[in-house]
Steps between C-alpha positions, in 0.01 A plus 500: 500500500587128547216272490456167679224250458257434792320175533218486242707673242438859608796731479629699804749765513824370643675832472284809474670826415365853500315565185349160458116468467342255748151388595389372855378140486350523849381770731751704698535320822457662842241682696541820293548339159334722241614352169308214347583211273505642147636831576816580297764764461856597464763395750648816648749354740635175649630528854795303658255226613364453144166667584335704223352844475244506212346801338133433423378845394513535126499127457211308667372797675425851364774756513302701761431198729553561870700173525797572279744218592533200727811402699664204655358256267652158473610403147342163565149642466556674156551384142642680206247662274482698178432867450112429512514316833470150354720232643805420290481117519255311293358298796445807722344698204239226445416507876490883495267503190261246662468707816473843321255376235197612713640811642427720189 
């Protein structure tokens, strides 16, 4: 994955490839958006327009979840993450830890 810097120092994927781990930084847009900010998973495919298909089941959702994957996700609303679902960049990780401190 190639990484470019966003304003504020957060990293964003400039070239996402299948197999990368990514996390949504904002809710899935649209009337039927089901994925929320903080959901993360493995990129299954990148179509010709650059839109992502992300497998959530087994990552941020249980393997038996009804919602297994999400499609047509813009790479601009995801950021690279590690195998525990934490953002890869230090700035994004601090924001993530602040938000998730009270969810436990």
